[in-house]
matplotlib code that plots the C-alpha trace (Angstrom):
import matplotlib.pyplot as plt

x = [162.2, 162.1, 165.6, 164.9, 161.8, 163.7, 166.4, 163.9, 162.2, 165.5, 166.3, 162.9, 163.4, 166.9, 165.5, 162.8, 165.4, 167.5, 164.4, 163.6, 167.2, 167.2, 164.0, 165.6, 167.9, 165.2, 163.7, 160.1, 158.7, 160.4, 159.2, 155.6, 155.8, 157.0, 154.1, 151.6, 153.0, 152.9, 149.2, 148.2, 149.9, 148.1, 144.6, 145.1, 142.6, 144.6, 147.3, 144.7, 143.4, 146.9, 147.6, 144.5, 144.9, 147.1, 144.4, 141.5, 140.3, 141.2, 138.6, 137.1, 136.6, 133.0, 132.6, 129.9, 126.7, 127.0, 130.5, 129.5, 126.6, 128.7, 131.5, 129.2, 128.9, 125.2, 125.5, 127.9, 125.6, 122.5, 124.0, 125.7, 122.3, 121.0, 123.8, 122.7, 119.0, 119.9, 121.9, 118.9, 116.5, 119.0, 119.1, 115.3, 115.2, 117.7, 115.7, 112.6, 114.3, 115.6, 112.5, 109.4, 107.5, 106.3, 103.4, 103.6, 103.0, 106.0, 108.2, 107.0, 107.9, 111.4, 111.8, 110.7, 113.1, 115.9, 115.3, 115.1, 118.4, 120.1, 118.8, 120.0, 123.5, 123.7, 122.9, 125.4, 128.1, 127.3, 127.4, 130.8, 132.1, 131.0, 132.6, 135.8, 136.5, 137.5, 141.0, 139.6, 138.6, 142.0, 143.3, 146.7, 146.3, 144.3, 141.6, 141.3, 141.2, 138.3, 136.5, 137.3, 135.9, 132.8, 132.2, 132.6, 130.0, 127.6, 128.1, 128.1, 126.0, 123.6, 123.2, 124.3, 122.6, 119.5, 118.6, 120.6, 120.7, 116.9, 116.1, 118.1, 116.6, 113.1, 113.8, 115.3, 112.3, 114.3, 112.4, 113.7, 113.3, 114.0, 117.6, 118.4, 117.0, 118.9, 122.1, 121.5, 120.9, 124.1, 126.0, 124.3, 125.5, 128.9, 127.3, 127.7, 131.3, 130.0, 129.6, 133.4, 132.8, 130.1, 132.6, 135.3, 133.4, 130.7, 132.0, 130.1, 132.0, 135.4, 136.9, 135.9, 137.4, 140.7, 140.7, 140.2, 142.9, 145.3, 144.6, 145.2, 148.5, 149.6, 148.7, 150.8, 153.7, 153.5, 153.4, 156.2]
y = [68.9, 65.1, 64.7, 66.9, 64.8, 61.5, 62.9, 63.9, 60.5, 58.8, 61.0, 60.1, 56.4, 56.5, 58.3, 55.7, 52.9, 54.6, 54.9, 51.2, 50.1, 52.2, 50.6, 47.1, 48.0, 49.5, 47.6, 46.5, 49.2, 52.1, 50.6, 50.4, 54.1, 55.1, 53.2, 54.8, 58.3, 57.8, 56.6, 59.6, 62.0, 60.5, 60.8, 64.0, 66.5, 69.4, 68.8, 69.2, 72.3, 73.8, 72.9, 74.7, 77.6, 79.5, 79.1, 80.1, 83.7, 86.1, 86.4, 89.8, 91.1, 92.0, 95.7, 96.3, 97.9, 101.0, 101.7, 101.4, 103.8, 106.4, 106.2, 106.5, 109.5, 109.5, 109.9, 112.9, 114.5, 114.2, 115.9, 118.6, 119.3, 119.5, 122.1, 124.2, 124.1, 124.9, 127.9, 129.0, 128.8, 130.6, 133.5, 133.6, 133.6, 136.5, 138.5, 137.9, 139.3, 142.4, 143.0, 141.0, 140.1, 136.5, 135.0, 133.4, 129.9, 130.3, 131.5, 128.5, 126.3, 127.8, 126.9, 123.3, 123.0, 124.2, 121.3, 118.9, 120.0, 119.8, 116.3, 115.3, 116.7, 115.1, 111.7, 112.3, 113.1, 110.0, 107.8, 109.2, 108.8, 105.2, 104.3, 106.4, 106.6, 109.6, 109.5, 111.2, 114.2, 114.9, 118.0, 116.6, 117.1, 119.3, 116.7, 116.0, 119.7, 120.0, 117.2, 118.7, 122.1, 120.4, 118.5, 121.7, 123.4, 120.6, 120.3, 124.1, 125.8, 122.9, 120.9, 123.6, 126.7, 125.0, 122.5, 122.9, 126.6, 127.2, 124.2, 125.5, 129.0, 127.5, 125.3, 128.2, 130.3, 133.2, 133.2, 133.8, 137.5, 139.0, 140.0, 136.5, 134.9, 137.3, 136.5, 132.8, 133.4, 135.3, 132.4, 129.9, 131.9, 130.3, 127.2, 128.9, 127.8, 124.3, 125.6, 125.1, 121.4, 121.5, 123.2, 120.8, 117.5, 118.0, 117.2, 120.1, 122.7, 120.8, 122.5, 125.9, 125.1, 124.0, 127.3, 129.4, 127.5, 128.0, 131.7, 132.0, 130.1, 132.2, 135.4, 134.3, 133.6, 137.0, 138.9, 136.9]
z = [16.8, 16.4, 17.7, 20.8, 21.6, 21.3, 23.6, 26.2, 26.0, 26.5, 29.5, 31.1, 30.5, 32.1, 35.1, 35.5, 35.3, 38.0, 40.2, 39.6, 40.4, 43.6, 44.8, 44.6, 47.5, 49.7, 52.6, 52.2, 54.6, 52.7, 49.4, 50.7, 51.8, 48.3, 46.7, 49.0, 48.3, 44.6, 44.8, 46.9, 44.6, 41.6, 43.1, 45.2, 44.0, 45.5, 42.9, 40.2, 41.8, 42.1, 38.5, 37.3, 39.6, 37.1, 34.4, 36.7, 36.3, 39.2, 41.9, 42.1, 45.7, 46.3, 47.3, 49.9, 48.7, 50.9, 49.7, 46.1, 46.7, 48.5, 45.9, 42.9, 40.7, 41.2, 45.0, 44.5, 41.9, 44.0, 47.0, 44.8, 43.4, 47.0, 47.8, 44.8, 45.9, 49.5, 48.4, 46.3, 49.2, 51.5, 48.9, 48.8, 52.6, 52.8, 50.3, 52.4, 55.5, 53.6, 51.6, 52.6, 49.5, 50.0, 51.8, 55.2, 53.8, 51.5, 54.3, 56.3, 53.4, 53.3, 57.0, 56.4, 53.5, 55.7, 58.1, 55.1, 53.7, 57.1, 57.6, 54.2, 54.6, 58.1, 56.6, 53.8, 56.4, 58.4, 55.3, 54.2, 57.7, 57.8, 54.5, 54.5, 58.3, 60.4, 58.8, 55.7, 57.7, 59.3, 57.4, 56.4, 52.6, 50.2, 49.7, 53.4, 54.2, 51.8, 53.6, 57.0, 55.9, 54.5, 57.7, 59.8, 57.6, 58.0, 61.8, 62.6, 60.0, 59.8, 63.0, 65.4, 63.9, 62.6, 65.3, 68.5, 69.1, 68.3, 70.5, 73.4, 73.1, 73.0, 76.0, 77.9, 77.1, 75.7, 72.4, 68.9, 67.9, 64.5, 65.3, 66.5, 63.4, 61.2, 63.0, 62.4, 58.7, 58.5, 60.1, 57.9, 54.9, 55.5, 53.9, 50.6, 50.8, 49.9, 46.4, 46.0, 46.4, 43.6, 41.3, 42.1, 41.8, 39.2, 35.8, 34.2, 36.4, 36.6, 33.6, 34.9, 38.3, 36.6, 34.7, 37.8, 39.6, 36.6, 36.6, 40.3, 40.1, 37.2, 39.1, 42.1, 39.7, 38.0, 41.3, 42.9]

ax = plt.figure().add_subplot(projection="3d")
ax.plot(x, y, z, "-o")
ax.set_aspect("equal")
plt.show()
């Protein structure tokens, strides 16, 4: 190690001597330029910054707050719980239409909850559309087909059947008789398909969903 250090030192000294010898034959203007360049290089803070750039920790890109909220597991869990509660209220409403057994106040509460769930799912859809963009709802893959189906359920069984059609019938003065309400309830029952999303994305049901998919794939293989 001592011999290698001495050889390196001698190489550096010989290079310095060659530079000194070369400067003797330069004109004064070129010599002054070399001195100024050497001084600037010695005091240039950019060199120190570049030298320490490799040692600096990597800069983490700040994720927007809205994106962090929408991509969080808590956001997913809250709306999956809302889907379960909405399916429960729809079942109670269907039971009331087949066999009336609840008071008018409770039936009115079910109607209010239907509007609350529709508003909540509409807000969820708008937030996801803002964060992910419309590309995630183009059905080109299995995940995007699921998003597309979920968006259709929100737009048609929620906004259309809960707000737009009743508002149009009220504005036209045609009224909402029992058969019409029953038809809307049947159409809104398609919202039960959103339970697939709950089974897919909630960790509690994920293993059960994987088991069901494995059994279905195995059945297709057996009957091939």
